[in-house]
C-alpha positions in Angstrom: 0.0 0.0 0.0 2.9 2.3 0.7 4.1 1.9 -2.9 0.6 2.9 -4.1 0.8 6.1 -2.0 4.3 6.9 -3.3 3.1 6.5 -6.9 0.1 8.7 -6.3 2.4 11.3 -4.6 4.7 11.4 -7.6 1.7 11.7 -9.9 0.2 14.6 -8.0 3.6 16.4 -8.1 3.9 15.8 -11.8 0.3 17.0 -12.5 0.8 20.0 -10.2 3.9 21.4 -11.9 2.3 22.7 -15.1 -0.8 23.8 -13.2 1.2 25.8 -10.8 1.5 28.7 -13.3 -2.3 29.0 -14.0 -4.2 32.1 -12.8 -5.6 29.9 -9.9 -2.6 28.0 -8.6 -4.3 24.7 -8.3 -0.9 23.1 -8.9 0.4 24.3 -5.5 -2.3 22.3 -3.8 -1.5 19.2 -5.9 2.2 19.6 -5.3 1.8 19.9 -1.6 -0.5 17.0 -1.5 2.0 14.9 -3.4 4.8 15.9 -1.2 2.8 15.1 1.9 2.0 11.6 0.6 5.7 11.0 -0.3 6.9 12.3 3.1 4.3 10.2 5.0 5.4 7.0 3.3 9.2 7.4 2.7 11.9 8.1 5.2 14.2 9.2 2.3 11.7 11.8 1.2 11.2 13.0 4.8 14.9 13.5 5.4 15.3 15.2 2.0 12.5 17.6 2.7 13.8 18.3 6.2 17.3 19.2 4.8 15.8 21.5 2.1 13.7 23.3 4.7 16.7 23.8 7.0 18.8 25.1 4.1 16.2 27.3 2.6 14.3 29.5 5.1 12.1 30.9 2.4 10.9 27.5 1.4 10.4 26.7 5.1 8.2 29.8 5.6 6.2 28.9 2.5 5.6 25.4 3.8 4.6 26.7 7.2 2.0 29.0 5.7 0.7 26.2 3.5 0.2 24.0 6.5 -2.7 26.2 7.5 -4.6 25.3 4.3 -3.8 21.6 4.2 -6.1 18.9 5.7 -5.0 18.3 9.3 -3.4 14.9 8.5 -1.2 16.4 5.8 -0.4 19.5 7.9 0.9 17.2 10.7 3.1 15.3 8.2 4.6 18.5 6.8 5.0 20.0 10.2 7.3 17.1 11.2 9.7 18.0 8.5 10.1 21.6 9.5 13.5 23.2 9.9 12.8 23.8 13.6 12.3 20.1 14.4 15.0 17.6 15.3 
């Protein structure tokens, strides 16, 4: 089942990339949902995202703001990868 979630996560990210630039950035929601699925099911993705957020404060702030708009389950997952954790 974890493999299924990983595949869906990658698919959401790939679908979200071209839609990110539309007037209504639906792609941002798809990308965040895909990242949340990957982070929830892959320790490699979780550590990768944590390192990126620690290295790039602007990305970290953007992810923190987006947590407010995510479903609570996804927000908790993203919150665990924050630069302030660990």
